[in-house]
N, C-alpha and C positions, 0 to 999 in steps of 0.2 A: 242808730244808735243816737239817741237825744244828748242834749247839752249836759241835763239833769245826769243822767248816767255818766257819760264822760266825765264828771267832776265824782260822783258820789262812788263809783266802782274805784277808782284809785286812792280815795279819802278811807273806806272801809280795808281797801287792802294795805294801805298802811298802817294801821291801829292795830290789824291783825298781826302783821310782819313786826310792825315795831314792836308788839308785846312778845313774839316769839322770839326773835332776835335778842331781846334784851335781856331774857332767860339764857338765851344760849351764850353770847358775848361777855356777859356781865357774871353770871350766876355758875353755869353749867362748865362753860368753857374756861372759865378764869383767865380772861383774856387781858393783855397789856394795857395799861391804863391809856384811856383813848375818853376823852368828852363824846357825849353824847350830840351835842350841837357843837361837833368839830367843823375845820375848817372847811370851805366847800359845801354845807350841808346843805343851805339853801339852793344853790346849782343842783344837788342829788335832787332835791324835792321837786324841781321844775322837770327835771328827766322824767319822775317816776309818774306826775302827772299827766304828762303828755304821752305816755306809754300808750294808751288806748287809740290815741291818733296815731301812732307810729304802727300800730297793729292792723290797722286799715289801709297803711299804704302799703306793708309788707304782702297783705295778702292781694294786693291788686298786681304785684312784682309776678305771682304765681300765674297771671294773665299769659306769660311769656311762653313757659314749659307745656300749658294749657293748650296755646294758639298751635305750636308744633303738633302736640296730638291730633288737635284738627285736623290741620295740612296733611297729615300723614293716615287720616281716617282711621286712627285707632281709638277715636271715642265720637258722640254724635254731641252737638249742642243740647239736645235733649237729656243728654246723659248727665251732663254738667249740673245744667240748671237743676234738675232733678234729683242731684247725691244720688245718683244711680251708677255711676262709674267706679269700678271697682278693680282697675288695672286691665292687662291686656297679656295674653302671652303664658309661655309655661311657668314665669314666677308670679304670676296672680293667682295659682291655681296648687300653690303649696300649702301644706297647713299653716294656720295663722301664724302660732309660736314660732316656728321656722324662719318664715318670711319676717317677722317683726324683728328677729335677732339678726337678720340680714339689714336691714335697713338702718337699725342702731350702728351697725359697724360700719355703713357704710357712708350714711351722716356723719359720723365721727370724723372717719378717715378723711372726707373733704372737707369737712370743720378743721381740722389741722392743719393741711395745705393751704385753705384761705387765710387762717391764722395768719401761720409763717409768710403768706404773700403780703399783708397788712403791718408788717414789719419792715418791709424794704420800699425804698424810692417813694415814689411819689403817693404811695398807699398810706404810707404811714403815718401824715399830720391827720389823718381821718382818726386812725388809731388810739394815737398818741392824746386823743380826748380821753379816752377810757384810762390809760396810763397816767394821766395827769394826777389823779387822787394822792394826796399826798400823807393821807389817812383812809386805808383801806379797809372797809368792813362790807356789811350786808348791803347798805343802801348805797355803796360805791359801784355797786352791781350794775346798775341801772343808767351809769354815765356813758353811754354809747354813741357814736355820730350816728344820724340816720344812713348814712351812704354805707358806714361799716355793718348795720344789720341789715339793709337790704342787700349787700352783695354775699353776707352770709347765708342770708334763707335762701337766695335764689338759688346760689351753688348746691346748697347742702339739697334742695328740695327738686332740682331738675334731674338730676342724675337716677333718683326714686322714681319720678312718674315718668322718665323716658324710657326705662329700663322694663318698666312694664307692672312694678310694685302696686299692689292695692294702697292709695294712702292713707286710709280710715285708719289701717291696723295701729297705729301708733299713737294716733288723738286722744285715748283715755289717760297715757300717761305724758301727756305733754304738761299738764300741770306738775307732775313729779318733777318731772325734768326740768322745768322753769324756778322749781324751789331749790332743786340740787345745784343749778348754777347760782344760785342766790348766796347759798349754803359756803360755796366755794372761796369767797370773796369775805365770809365770816373772820370776825378778828379773835379768831381762834387758834390752837397750836396744835389740832388735830392732824396727826398722818396717816391714821388706820393703820399704827403698827405692820405686821406682817403683809398687810395688804397694799402697803404705799405705792410698790411698782408695778398694781394690778390695778388701781382704780383711783382716780382724782381725788384729793384729798382740798383741804382750805391749805395746808403747808405748803403741798405742790402747786397751786394755783399763786399762792401769796408770792412764792420764789419768782412765779413769770413776772410779777410786778417788781419785785426788787431791783433795786440800783445798783446792787453790788456785782462789779465787772465779770466775777465766774456765773451770774445768773444772767447775764442779758443773752436773749434770744432764747429761751430754754424753755421747757415745759408748754408746750402749744396746744396739747391736747385738752378736748375738752371733759373727756368722759375716762378716756382708757389710757396710761400713759404707755402704753405698747408704743404707739406709734414715734413716741420721743426716744423710745429707749431702741426701736427701728433704726431710727434715722439721724442717732447722736444728738437729740436737744434734750434729755433726760436730765435733771439735776435735782438732786434730793438729799445732800447731807444730814447726818445725822447728828452732830454736834451741834448745833445750833436751826434758830429759825429765822425766817425773813422778819425784818425790822424798819427798814429803808426802801421808802417808796416814792414814786413820782417820775419825772421827766427831767433832762439836762436841758432839755430847751425851753423858751416862753412860750407858754400857753394863756389864751385869754382863760379867765377866771369864772366871767358869766355866762349863764346858759344861752343867751342868743348871740354871744360873741363866740362862742367856742363853737356854734353850727357855723359860723362865716369863718371861722380862721384858717381851716384848712384850704378851704376855697381862695383865699388871699393868700397863702405861702406858696399856692400853685400858680400866680399870676407872675407874670416875668417883673422883673425888677423896673422901676422906674429910672428914666435915663435924666441925667444930671440938666437942671435946667426945667425938668417938666415940672408943672402945676397942677 
């Protein structure tokens, strides 16, 4: 991938998505008042323009489960290099639609628990970067620390590969799911009415970003609120919508500072007298 492509692709994406979500948030969604160039806008633009580089790194992490498949002789280097690998075992021989459905459920389930993990202990500083946006909108969705992104993708993809599923079955829907994840952060008060407990909506996910005490550590699911309902983390009041976002603890505001900030917080505190 050339430098020109790395710059041109996100620029075109920004124009298209910016126009789309301006219509969604400002016109169709009747969002709460919020400036387009709100606080943190430039920081989020940096995340947006470095996303192609992040995707390259994320793909590299897939070498871990692939190496396991090779060590167990479940595939060959020739199959992997030639794009000929389509899974192994009985799960790979199912009808495509059934296997794809299982993959979605599996990825969403592991995504739920990985998300919960990042709200605990030493994992939280990496995820707090995503929660640091005080004005949550479509562009705030890209504010994700690389460590958070890498762990998410690795945990979600590894079970799919090691269980023998054909990993190509859901490739066609990847852009749709990416757009859906962006929409979950959009500055709109959509809860999908009677489907509010069945599929994640912007209101569902924006409650997850809320600073209200009752909403803390709630609504971890990416696609199906079913996991939150089953494990006691579902929160969707019908009489109001989330409005107060951000985090309590101070977090660096600039892009490069945010990349370093979680590591800095994990370092042992300096002893008195140290210089």
